[in-house]
The first five atom37 places (N, CA, C, CB, O) and aatype in JSON, in Angstrom:
{
  "aatype": [12, 16, 0, 16, 2, 19, 11, 19, 3, 18, 18, 10, 11, 14, 17, 0, 9, 13, 13, 0, 10, 15, 13, 19, 7, 9, 16, 19, 16, 8, 0, 9, 9, 7, 0, 9, 0, 7, 7, 9, 15, 0, 12, 19, 7, 7, 19, 1, 10, 9, 15, 9, 10, 0, 0, 7, 10, 7, 13, 10, 19, 15, 10, 14, 9, 15, 18, 13, 4, 13, 1, 13, 0, 19, 15, 11, 13, 10, 10, 14, 11, 9, 15, 16, 15, 9, 6, 15, 16, 19, 6, 14, 10, 11, 0, 0, 0],
  "atom_mask": [
    [1, 1, 1, 1, 1],
    [1, 1, 1, 1, 1],
    [1, 1, 1, 1, 1],
    [1, 1, 1, 1, 1],
    [1, 1, 1, 1, 1],
    [1, 1, 1, 1, 1],
    [1, 1, 1, 1, 1],
    [1, 1, 1, 1, 1],
    [1, 1, 1, 1, 1],
    [1, 1, 1, 1, 1],
    [1, 1, 1, 1, 1],
    [1, 1, 1, 1, 1],
    [1, 1, 1, 1, 1],
    [1, 1, 1, 1, 1],
    [1, 1, 1, 1, 1],
    [1, 1, 1, 1, 1],
    [1, 1, 1, 1, 1],
    [1, 1, 1, 1, 1],
    [1, 1, 1, 1, 1],
    [1, 1, 1, 1, 1],
    [1, 1, 1, 1, 1],
    [1, 1, 1, 1, 1],
    [1, 1, 1, 1, 1],
    [1, 1, 1, 1, 1],
    [1, 1, 1, 0, 1],
    [1, 1, 1, 1, 1],
    [1, 1, 1, 1, 1],
    [1, 1, 1, 1, 1],
    [1, 1, 1, 1, 1],
    [1, 1, 1, 1, 1],
    [1, 1, 1, 1, 1],
    [1, 1, 1, 1, 1],
    [1, 1, 1, 1, 1],
    [1, 1, 1, 0, 1],
    [1, 1, 1, 1, 1],
    [1, 1, 1, 1, 1],
    [1, 1, 1, 1, 1],
    [1, 1, 1, 0, 1],
    [1, 1, 1, 0, 1],
    [1, 1, 1, 1, 1],
    [1, 1, 1, 1, 1],
    [1, 1, 1, 1, 1],
    [1, 1, 1, 1, 1],
    [1, 1, 1, 1, 1],
    [1, 1, 1, 0, 1],
    [1, 1, 1, 0, 1],
    [1, 1, 1, 1, 1],
    [1, 1, 1, 1, 1],
    [1, 1, 1, 1, 1],
    [1, 1, 1, 1, 1],
    [1, 1, 1, 1, 1],
    [1, 1, 1, 1, 1],
    [1, 1, 1, 1, 1],
    [1, 1, 1, 1, 1],
    [1, 1, 1, 1, 1],
    [1, 1, 1, 0, 1],
    [1, 1, 1, 1, 1],
    [1, 1, 1, 0, 1],
    [1, 1, 1, 1, 1],
    [1, 1, 1, 1, 1],
    [1, 1, 1, 1, 1],
    [1, 1, 1, 1, 1],
    [1, 1, 1, 1, 1],
    [1, 1, 1, 1, 1],
    [1, 1, 1, 1, 1],
    [1, 1, 1, 1, 1],
    [1, 1, 1, 1, 1],
    [1, 1, 1, 1, 1],
    [1, 1, 1, 1, 1],
    [1, 1, 1, 1, 1],
    [1, 1, 1, 1, 1],
    [1, 1, 1, 1, 1],
    [1, 1, 1, 1, 1],
    [1, 1, 1, 1, 1],
    [1, 1, 1, 1, 1],
    [1, 1, 1, 1, 1],
    [1, 1, 1, 1, 1],
    [1, 1, 1, 1, 1],
    [1, 1, 1, 1, 1],
    [1, 1, 1, 1, 1],
    [1, 1, 1, 1, 1],
    [1, 1, 1, 1, 1],
    [1, 1, 1, 1, 1],
    [1, 1, 1, 1, 1],
    [1, 1, 1, 1, 1],
    [1, 1, 1, 1, 1],
    [1, 1, 1, 1, 1],
    [1, 1, 1, 1, 1],
    [1, 1, 1, 1, 1],
    [1, 1, 1, 1, 1],
    [1, 1, 1, 1, 1],
    [1, 1, 1, 1, 1],
    [1, 1, 1, 1, 1],
    [1, 1, 1, 1, 1],
    [1, 1, 1, 1, 1],
    [1, 1, 1, 1, 1],
    [1, 1, 1, 1, 1]
  ],
  "atom_positions": [
    [[0.72, -1.3, 0.0], [-0.19, -0.1, -0.03], [1.07, 1.22, 0.09], [-1.49, -0.17, 1.46], [2.07, 1.25, 0.8]],
    [[0.57, 2.22, -0.89], [1.27, 3.34, -0.94], [1.06, 4.4, 0.1], [1.06, 3.81, -2.1], [0.0, 4.35, 0.73]],
    [[1.87, 5.31, 0.36], [1.6, 6.39, 1.37], [0.43, 6.99, 1.21], [2.52, 7.4, 1.39], [-0.24, 7.23, 2.21]],
    [[-0.05, 7.35, -0.15], [-1.19, 8.16, -0.26], [-2.56, 7.51, -0.16], [-1.12, 8.82, -1.47], [-3.61, 8.13, 0.02]],
    [[-2.43, 6.17, -0.3], [-3.45, 5.21, 0.01], [-3.95, 4.84, 1.47], [-3.01, 4.08, -0.55], [-5.07, 4.56, 1.88]],
    [[-2.73, 4.94, 2.12], [-2.64, 4.86, 3.88], [-3.37, 6.26, 4.04], [-0.75, 4.82, 4.75], [-4.56, 6.15, 4.34]],
    [[-2.9, 7.52, 3.89], [-3.71, 8.29, 4.04], [-5.12, 8.65, 3.87], [-3.31, 8.74, 3.76], [-5.91, 9.16, 4.66]],
    [[-5.26, 8.2, 2.49], [-6.93, 8.13, 2.39], [-7.65, 7.34, 3.19], [-7.41, 7.69, 1.15], [-8.69, 7.67, 3.76]],
    [[-7.02, 6.13, 3.28], [-7.8, 5.08, 3.94], [-7.86, 5.21, 5.39], [-7.25, 3.77, 3.63], [-8.94, 5.04, 5.96]],
    [[-6.67, 5.55, 6.13], [-6.88, 5.84, 7.53], [-7.09, 7.31, 8.05], [-5.78, 5.31, 8.18], [-7.34, 7.44, 9.25]],
    [[-6.99, 8.51, 7.18], [-7.24, 9.63, 7.76], [-8.5, 10.45, 7.14], [-6.02, 10.34, 7.71], [-9.38, 11.03, 7.76]],
    [[-8.32, 10.31, 5.74], [-9.4, 10.85, 5.16], [-10.9, 10.44, 5.05], [-9.03, 10.94, 4.17], [-11.88, 11.18, 5.15]],
    [[-10.85, 9.14, 4.82], [-12.17, 8.62, 4.9], [-12.95, 8.86, 6.25], [-12.08, 7.19, 4.63], [-13.99, 9.52, 6.24]],
    [[-12.5, 8.38, 7.28], [-12.93, 8.25, 8.79], [-13.07, 10.01, 8.91], [-11.56, 7.32, 10.02], [-14.2, 10.33, 9.26]],
    [[-12.35, 10.9, 8.75], [-12.44, 12.26, 9.1], [-13.72, 12.77, 8.18], [-10.97, 13.08, 8.82], [-14.48, 13.53, 8.78]],
    [[-14.07, 12.48, 6.83], [-15.11, 12.88, 6.22], [-16.51, 12.21, 6.6], [-14.79, 12.75, 4.93], [-17.56, 12.84, 6.73]],
    [[-16.4, 11.05, 6.74], [-17.8, 10.44, 7.22], [-17.95, 11.26, 8.58], [-17.79, 8.58, 7.49], [-19.08, 11.71, 8.75]],
    [[-17.12, 11.5, 9.46], [-17.28, 12.15, 10.84], [-17.85, 13.61, 10.73], [-15.84, 12.2, 11.62], [-18.78, 14.07, 11.4]],
    [[-17.05, 14.32, 9.64], [-17.5, 15.68, 9.42], [-19.04, 15.75, 8.87], [-16.5, 16.38, 8.4], [-19.87, 16.52, 9.35]],
    [[-19.29, 14.95, 7.91], [-20.58, 14.75, 7.1], [-21.85, 14.49, 8.15], [-20.37, 13.39, 6.02], [-22.87, 15.17, 8.25]],
    [[-21.56, 13.48, 8.79], [-22.53, 13.13, 9.98], [-22.66, 14.32, 11.1], [-21.98, 11.75, 10.75], [-23.73, 14.84, 11.4]],
    [[-21.58, 14.61, 11.59], [-21.67, 15.68, 12.67], [-22.29, 17.35, 12.21], [-20.05, 15.8, 13.24], [-22.95, 18.05, 12.98]],
    [[-21.99, 17.66, 11.07], [-22.6, 18.8, 10.45], [-24.29, 18.6, 10.23], [-21.81, 19.03, 9.02], [-25.18, 19.4, 10.52]],
    [[-24.4, 17.31, 9.65], [-25.63, 17.24, 9.21], [-26.51, 17.27, 10.75], [-25.8, 15.86, 8.18], [-27.49, 17.98, 10.97]],
    [[-25.91, 16.36, 11.67], [-26.76, 16.28, 13.02], [-26.8, 17.63, 13.86], [0.0, 0.0, 0.0], [-27.79, 18.02, 14.48]],
    [[-25.66, 18.23, 13.82], [-25.49, 19.53, 14.77], [-26.19, 20.55, 13.9], [-23.8, 20.01, 15.14], [-26.81, 21.37, 14.58]],
    [[-26.27, 20.74, 12.62], [-27.03, 21.68, 11.87], [-28.69, 21.62, 12.15], [-26.7, 21.4, 10.37], [-29.36, 22.59, 12.48]],
    [[-29.2, 20.21, 11.94], [-30.74, 19.96, 12.36], [-30.9, 20.25, 13.74], [-31.26, 18.46, 12.13], [-31.91, 20.89, 14.04]],
    [[-29.95, 19.85, 14.84], [-30.28, 20.26, 15.99], [-30.1, 21.43, 16.59], [-29.93, 19.62, 16.58], [-30.66, 21.71, 17.64]],
    [[-29.18, 22.3, 15.89], [-29.18, 23.73, 15.97], [-30.27, 24.6, 15.85], [-28.45, 24.11, 15.18], [-30.57, 25.56, 16.57]],
    [[-30.97, 24.05, 14.61], [-32.31, 24.74, 14.05], [-33.4, 24.32, 14.75], [-32.63, 24.46, 12.59], [-34.4, 25.05, 14.74]],
    [[-33.4, 23.36, 15.31], [-34.65, 22.9, 16.33], [-34.49, 23.72, 17.52], [-34.62, 21.23, 16.83], [-35.42, 24.4, 17.95]],
    [[-33.32, 23.69, 18.07], [-33.15, 24.23, 19.56], [-33.24, 26.01, 19.5], [-31.44, 23.64, 20.24], [-33.72, 26.74, 20.37]],
    [[-32.67, 26.4, 18.29], [-32.9, 27.82, 17.94], [-33.97, 28.36, 17.9], [0.0, 0.0, 0.0], [-34.15, 29.5, 18.35]],
    [[-35.25, 27.39, 17.13], [-36.58, 27.68, 17.1], [-37.3, 27.74, 18.27], [-37.15, 26.9, 16.36], [-38.17, 28.59, 18.48]],
    [[-36.95, 26.73, 19.18], [-37.68, 26.76, 20.41], [-37.23, 27.67, 21.28], [-37.7, 25.6, 21.03], [-38.02, 28.48, 21.77]],
    [[-35.89, 27.68, 21.62], [-35.53, 28.88, 22.29], [-35.69, 30.24, 21.99], [-34.51, 28.84, 22.45], [-35.44, 31.17, 22.75]],
    [[-36.18, 30.3, 20.67], [-36.51, 31.95, 20.11], [-37.8, 31.97, 20.3], [0.0, 0.0, 0.0], [-38.33, 33.08, 20.34]],
    [[-38.66, 30.69, 20.47], [-40.39, 30.88, 20.57], [-40.28, 31.2, 22.05], [0.0, 0.0, 0.0], [-40.96, 32.12, 22.51]],
    [[-39.38, 30.43, 22.9], [-39.76, 30.71, 24.5], [-39.16, 32.18, 24.85], [-38.99, 29.43, 25.64], [-39.75, 33.07, 25.46]],
    [[-38.06, 32.21, 24.42], [-37.71, 33.83, 24.71], [-38.54, 35.02, 24.34], [-36.51, 34.18, 24.06], [-38.48, 36.07, 24.97]],
    [[-39.49, 34.8, 23.04], [-40.12, 35.84, 22.55], [-41.24, 35.87, 23.46], [-40.44, 35.76, 21.12], [-41.57, 36.97, 23.89]],
    [[-41.79, 35.0, 23.77], [-43.22, 34.69, 24.62], [-42.7, 35.42, 25.9], [-43.74, 32.79, 24.93], [-43.24, 36.48, 26.22]],
    [[-41.61, 34.9, 26.71], [-41.13, 35.66, 27.79], [-40.73, 37.13, 27.8], [-40.15, 35.04, 28.16], [-40.76, 37.91, 28.75]],
    [[-40.29, 37.38, 26.31], [-40.25, 39.03, 26.37], [-38.72, 39.39, 26.32], [0.0, 0.0, 0.0], [-38.36, 40.55, 26.08]],
    [[-37.81, 38.33, 26.55], [-36.32, 38.38, 26.34], [-35.74, 38.18, 24.84], [0.0, 0.0, 0.0], [-35.02, 37.22, 24.57]],
    [[-36.08, 39.12, 23.92], [-35.77, 38.89, 22.71], [-33.95, 39.03, 22.29], [-36.73, 39.91, 21.99], [-33.34, 38.51, 21.35]],
    [[-33.39, 40.02, 23.49], [-31.84, 39.83, 23.1], [-31.43, 38.67, 23.71], [-30.84, 40.99, 23.55], [-30.31, 38.38, 23.3]],
    [[-31.87, 37.83, 24.56], [-31.45, 36.72, 24.77], [-31.47, 35.32, 24.2], [-31.74, 36.71, 25.55], [-31.02, 34.27, 24.66]],
    [[-32.28, 35.63, 22.8], [-32.43, 34.48, 21.95], [-31.11, 34.02, 21.26], [-33.45, 34.79, 20.91], [-30.89, 32.82, 21.05]],
    [[-30.54, 34.67, 21.03], [-29.06, 34.12, 20.51], [-28.08, 33.69, 21.53], [-28.29, 35.23, 19.71], [-27.16, 32.89, 21.32]],
    [[-28.32, 34.2, 22.5], [-27.07, 33.58, 23.63], [-27.76, 32.26, 24.16], [-26.67, 34.78, 25.18], [-27.22, 31.18, 24.36]],
    [[-28.94, 32.59, 24.31], [-29.67, 31.2, 24.74], [-29.42, 30.11, 23.7], [-31.34, 31.38, 24.87], [-28.73, 29.12, 23.92]],
    [[-30.05, 30.4, 22.5], [-29.8, 29.3, 21.43], [-28.2, 28.74, 21.39], [-30.19, 29.97, 19.89], [-27.85, 27.58, 21.59]],
    [[-27.47, 29.74, 21.13], [-26.21, 29.0, 20.92], [-25.69, 28.43, 22.21], [-25.15, 29.9, 20.31], [-25.07, 27.37, 22.05]],
    [[-25.79, 28.89, 23.51], [-25.43, 27.9, 24.64], [-25.93, 26.6, 24.34], [0.0, 0.0, 0.0], [-25.18, 25.65, 24.08]],
    [[-27.16, 26.53, 24.36], [-27.98, 25.29, 24.54], [-27.38, 24.44, 23.06], [-29.94, 25.68, 24.6], [-27.07, 23.25, 23.09]],
    [[-27.29, 25.22, 21.95], [-26.88, 24.41, 20.46], [-25.35, 23.9, 20.95], [0.0, 0.0, 0.0], [-24.91, 22.89, 20.41]],
    [[-24.75, 24.41, 21.72], [-23.19, 23.98, 21.95], [-23.28, 23.09, 22.74], [-22.17, 24.94, 22.49], [-22.54, 22.13, 22.55]],
    [[-24.04, 23.07, 23.69], [-24.23, 21.57, 24.88], [-24.89, 20.48, 24.25], [-25.29, 21.84, 26.35], [-24.62, 19.35, 24.67]],
    [[-25.67, 20.6, 23.36], [-26.15, 19.39, 22.77], [-25.56, 19.24, 21.49], [-27.59, 19.35, 22.67], [-26.17, 18.49, 20.73]],
    [[-24.59, 19.73, 21.1], [-23.89, 19.43, 19.73], [-22.41, 18.66, 20.47], [-23.56, 21.16, 18.61], [-21.61, 18.1, 19.73]],
    [[-22.25, 18.7, 21.45], [-21.28, 17.88, 22.34], [-21.31, 16.43, 22.19], [-21.53, 18.12, 23.76], [-20.39, 15.78, 21.71]],
    [[-22.45, 15.93, 22.62], [-22.6, 14.36, 22.5], [-23.06, 13.83, 21.02], [-23.76, 13.86, 23.6], [-22.96, 12.65, 20.7]],
    [[-23.47, 14.66, 20.31], [-23.81, 14.68, 18.62], [-22.38, 14.28, 18.25], [-24.39, 16.38, 17.8], [-22.07, 13.19, 17.78]],
    [[-21.46, 15.42, 18.54], [-20.22, 15.17, 17.96], [-19.35, 13.96, 18.34], [-19.53, 16.25, 18.16], [-18.53, 13.41, 17.61]],
    [[-19.63, 13.67, 19.47], [-18.67, 12.56, 20.17], [-19.27, 11.08, 19.63], [-18.75, 12.68, 22.07], [-18.5, 10.15, 19.4]],
    [[-20.49, 10.98, 19.49], [-21.28, 9.65, 18.72], [-20.86, 9.61, 17.33], [-23.0, 9.75, 18.69], [-20.42, 8.54, 16.9]],
    [[-20.94, 10.63, 16.58], [-20.51, 10.54, 15.21], [-18.74, 10.18, 14.96], [-20.95, 12.04, 14.58], [-18.25, 9.46, 14.09]],
    [[-17.99, 11.04, 16.16], [-16.79, 10.48, 16.01], [-16.39, 9.01, 16.27], [-16.11, 11.17, 16.7], [-15.68, 8.28, 15.58]],
    [[-17.03, 8.74, 17.42], [-16.82, 7.2, 17.93], [-17.45, 6.2, 16.59], [-17.87, 6.88, 19.63], [-16.8, 5.21, 16.27]],
    [[-18.69, 6.52, 15.88], [-19.17, 5.66, 15.06], [-18.09, 5.72, 13.75], [-20.7, 6.01, 14.77], [-17.87, 4.67, 13.15]],
    [[-17.44, 6.99, 13.33], [-16.54, 6.85, 12.45], [-15.38, 6.27, 12.7], [-16.33, 7.81, 12.01], [-14.82, 5.69, 11.77]],
    [[-14.79, 6.29, 13.94], [-13.87, 5.53, 14.06], [-13.82, 4.04, 14.37], [-13.33, 6.06, 14.75], [-12.86, 3.31, 14.11]],
    [[-14.91, 3.67, 14.93], [-15.18, 2.33, 14.89], [-15.67, 1.43, 13.96], [-15.77, 2.19, 15.6], [-15.69, 0.22, 14.16]],
    [[-16.16, 2.12, 12.7], [-16.66, 1.5, 11.33], [-15.46, 1.44, 10.49], [-17.85, 2.39, 10.54], [-15.05, 0.42, 9.94]],
    [[-14.84, 2.82, 10.42], [-13.84, 2.81, 9.29], [-12.23, 2.72, 9.63], [-14.09, 4.11, 8.52], [-11.41, 2.2, 8.87]],
    [[-11.93, 3.3, 10.85], [-10.59, 2.92, 11.22], [-10.32, 1.71, 11.99], [-10.06, 3.9, 11.88], [-9.33, 1.07, 11.65]],
    [[-10.97, 1.32, 12.89], [-10.15, 0.23, 14.03], [-10.22, -1.09, 12.94], [-11.22, -0.13, 15.94], [-9.23, -1.81, 12.96]],
    [[-11.15, -1.42, 12.14], [-10.96, -2.5, 11.47], [-9.74, -2.43, 10.59], [-12.09, -2.78, 10.79], [-9.19, -3.52, 10.45]],
    [[-9.21, -1.43, 9.99], [-8.22, -1.48, 9.41], [-6.89, -1.73, 10.23], [-8.27, -0.44, 8.74], [-6.06, -2.62, 10.05]],
    [[-6.9, -0.73, 11.18], [-5.84, -1.08, 12.11], [-5.54, -2.27, 12.38], [-6.0, -0.65, 13.17], [-4.42, -2.75, 12.18]],
    [[-6.89, -3.1, 13.05], [-6.66, -4.4, 13.94], [-6.08, -5.27, 12.68], [-8.25, -5.14, 14.8], [-5.04, -5.88, 12.91]],
    [[-6.56, -5.36, 11.57], [-6.13, -6.06, 10.31], [-4.42, -5.88, 10.0], [-7.07, -5.37, 9.02], [-3.56, -6.74, 9.81]],
    [[-4.36, -4.64, 10.05], [-2.81, -4.51, 9.76], [-1.88, -5.09, 11.1], [-2.44, -2.76, 9.46], [-0.78, -5.63, 10.96]],
    [[-2.47, -4.89, 12.21], [-1.48, -5.26, 13.32], [-1.76, -7.1, 13.25], [-1.97, -4.33, 15.11], [-0.76, -7.8, 13.38]],
    [[-2.59, -7.53, 13.13], [-2.76, -8.98, 12.98], [-1.8, -9.58, 11.75], [-4.38, -9.29, 12.7], [-1.08, -10.57, 11.93]],
    [[-1.85, -9.01, 10.71], [-1.02, -9.37, 9.82], [0.64, -9.24, 9.84], [-1.51, -8.78, 8.9], [1.39, -9.84, 9.07]],
    [[1.06, -8.31, 10.89], [2.28, -7.89, 11.33], [2.84, -8.82, 12.18], [2.22, -6.7, 11.92], [3.99, -9.26, 12.08]],
    [[2.0, -9.14, 13.07], [2.43, -9.95, 14.27], [2.35, -11.39, 13.92], [1.55, -9.65, 15.54], [1.5, -11.92, 13.2]],
    [[3.68, -12.12, 14.73], [3.94, -13.34, 14.53], [3.54, -14.25, 15.67], [5.22, -13.42, 14.21], [3.75, -13.8, 16.8]],
    [[3.0, -15.45, 15.57], [2.69, -16.12, 16.78], [3.81, -16.66, 17.41], [1.77, -17.11, 16.59], [4.81, -16.98, 16.78]],
    [[3.7, -16.78, 18.66], [4.62, -17.09, 19.53], [5.19, -18.78, 19.18], [3.91, -16.82, 21.01], [4.29, -19.61, 19.09]],
    [[6.49, -19.22, 19.01], [6.66, -20.63, 18.91], [6.52, -21.09, 20.01], [7.77, -21.08, 18.42], [6.74, -20.31, 20.94]],
    [[6.1, -22.46, 20.36], [6.13, -23.24, 21.69], [7.54, -23.48, 21.91], [5.3, -24.63, 21.7], [8.3, -23.33, 20.95]],
    [[8.01, -23.85, 23.09], [9.17, -24.19, 23.46], [9.43, -25.55, 22.93], [9.29, -24.06, 24.82], [8.51, -26.36, 23.06]],
    [[10.49, -25.95, 22.39], [10.77, -27.48, 22.13], [11.16, -28.23, 23.18], [11.76, -27.72, 21.18], [11.39, -29.43, 23.03]]
  ]
}
């Protein structure tokens, strides 16, 4: 395997999957949280707090989404390649004669 293939297989592909999943998940979550926070803040009368409240809640909710997307990308695309490369390079111990 060439160095370019290793970089694509080990780094680029898992990162691209992680980025796409987390971007979509966090975007949808921020839209929903922003709408809810904006509606509640507007009803209470705190229009200036909408952006602060939505940003804070969105950040807190995006942390677990990012974690689970990262965990999925690593376990699905990176760990199988690492474990097969380790298994192919490790020689079994020879029994004592």
